N, C-alpha and C positions, 0 to 999 in steps of 0.2 A: 385149338385155336392158338396161333401165335399171336404175340402183340411185337410189333416193330416201333421202333423210333428213329427219327433222321436227324442228323445233326449237321451243321454246316461250318467246315473248316477251310482256312485259308493255309498254304503251304508256299515253300518256294525253295529253288534248287540252281546250282550254278551250271548243272551238267544237261537236264531236259525237263520238259512237261512231265515225260513218264516218272521221272526220278522225283519230281515235286509231289505225285500222286503217290507215289510210293512212300513219301515220308508223311505224307499226312495220315495213311492209314496206320504205319508204324506207330507215329505219334501218338493218333487216339486209341490204339491197342493196348497203350501203357495203363489206360484208365477204363476204358469200354471193352467189355467182352462180348462174343456173340456177333462180329460184324460179320455180315452176309454181302454187302455190296458197297460199291463207291462209283458216284457219278458225277465226271467232271463235269460242271455246270460253265465253267467260263476259264479261259486262258489269257495270259497276258504276259509280257515281257518288259525288262528295263534295258534300255540301250544306251551307250555310253562309247563315244567315240566311233560309231557307226558299228557298233559288234554289241550283239546280246550278254548281258552279263549276269541277268538272273531269269530264271524261267519261274511264273507263278500260276498258280491254280487255286479254283475258289471248288471245292468239292461238297457233295453230299453224301455222307457215311450212312447207310442202314444197318441197324442191329437190332438184335432179339430181346425184349425186356423181360417177356414171359413166355411160355409154353404151354 
C-alpha cells in the first residue's frame, strides 16, 4: 500500500498558465521526491494596461511518502 501526501503550491509565469504549473512542479521537485500528479485548482492573472502581465496558478501536488 502506498502512502500519498498532497501539498498546495502557488506559482506564476510571464508566459502562460501551463508554464506556471510546470514551474510549480519543477520547484517542488527540488525538495519533494516521488511526485505523481498535479491538479490545477485555480488560475488567475495580473492585468496592466489592458494586457496580461503575469499568469498565476494554485496547484495541488501529490507525491508518494511510503510504498
